[in-house]
N, C-alpha and C positions, 0 to 999 in steps of 0.2 A: 439094926437091920439095914442091909445095903439097899439102896434105892434101885428100882427097876429102870432099865434103859430100853426105850423102844428101838426096834430094829426091823428092817424088812427081811423077808425070806432070803433074798439075794445077798443082803449084807451079812446075815448069819452064816450063809454058806461060805462067803469069802473069809470070815473070821475063822471058821472051822478048818478051812483049807490051809490058811496060813499057819494055824496052830499045829495041824498035822505035819506040815512040811518042816516046821521048826523042831518038833519032837522026834520025828522019824529020820529025817535026813540031816539037818543042821547039827543036832546034838552029836550024832555019830561023827560028823566031820570035825567038830571041835574036840571031841574026845581023842580022835586020831592025832590031831595036831598036838595036844597035850602029851600024849604018849611019845610021839616022835621027839618033841622038845626035851622030854625027860632023858632021852637017850643021849643027848648032847653033853650030859654031865651035871655038874653042880647047879641045882635049880636056883640057888641064891643069887647067882650072877648070870642068869640065862634069860636074855631078852625075849627069845622066842617063846619060852615057857611062860614068862610074865604076860606077854601079849595074848597067848592062847587062853590063859586063865582069865584075863580081862574080858576077852570075847565070850568066854563061857558065862561069866557073871552077867554080862549084858543080855546074852541069849536067855538065860534063866529068868531074868527080870521081864523080858518081853513075853515069855511063855506064861509067867505068872499074871501079867497084865491081861493077856488075851483070855486066860482061864477065868479071871474075875469078870471081864466083860461078858463072857458067855454065861456065867452064872447069873448075872443081873439082866440078861437080855429077855425082852418080851417081844415076841414076833407080832408084827402088825399084819392083820388080815386085811388085804386090799379090798375084799368084798365088803368089809365093815367100815371102811373109811367114808366119812360123809363129806360132801362138797358144798354144804351150805355155809361153812366157815373154815378158816385155816386151822388145820391140825396136822399132826405128824402123819406122813404118808401121802399128802396131797402135792400137786404141782400147782403153784400159785403164780399168776401173771401179775406183774406190777408195772406201774408207769411212774417214773420220777417226775414229780410235780414241777421241778425247776427246769430240768433239761428236756423233758418230754420223752426221754429214752425208755423203751419198754424192755423188761427182762422177765424171765421165768425162773423159779427156783423150786426144787424138790425139797420139801421139809422132811428131814430125817432125824434120827437119834444121833447123839454125839459120836457113837461108834462108827457111823458111816459118813460123817461130814467130810466133804471135799469141795471147797469153794470153787476150785478150778473146773469142776464138773457141774457147777450150779447146784450142789447138794448142800443145803444149809442146815446146821444143827438147830434143833429146837431150843438150845441153850445159848446160841449166838445172839448178839444184839439184834440183828435183823430178824432171826427166827423168833425170838421172844416177842418182839414188837408185833409181828404178824399174827401170832397164835390167837385164835378166838375171834378174829375180825372177819367180816363178811365182804362180799363183792360190793364194789363202789365205795367202800369206806376208805378214808385217808388215814394213813398210819404214820406217825412220827417215829423215826429211828434215831436213837442216840448213838452217834458214831464215836468209837474210841478216840479218834483224832479228827478234828475238824468240826464243822457246823452240823446241826441236826439236819436230817433229810426227811422229806415227806414223800410218801409213795401212795398212789391210789391202787387199790386191788381191782384189777379188771376182769379176772377170771380165776376160778378155783376148779380144778379137775383131779380125777384120780391119776396117780402117777403110773 
């Protein structure tokens, strides 16, 4: 049985929107490219046809991936998110114990992770380390490269 993946309502809407775009618009564009490339003649030596078929394969793989994510998705009810400890759906404020730098991260499921937007997956090293901890606790994070880092949780709030 596939494991469930937590996702926010907004994240679910983004995935559904992307899937709809790929299925309704992009598929038709790729099919048109394949049809046009076939008209150039022998498909065995037709670079345009080969390119369009490769694009179609990548498109179908992405569609399949999104469909699987949507099947496994479990929507997080923001009203049921607790702020007494770090869990998926919270905004957690941390302070690096070495540098003193403060940061805040939205803990999300893997389908929504976007480190550039401060959205950390619950399965990332930082996300895993923070889960289950409370305000004022110091958490050690195993970095993929470099030394371990220690962060103090300064605040937990609903995102």
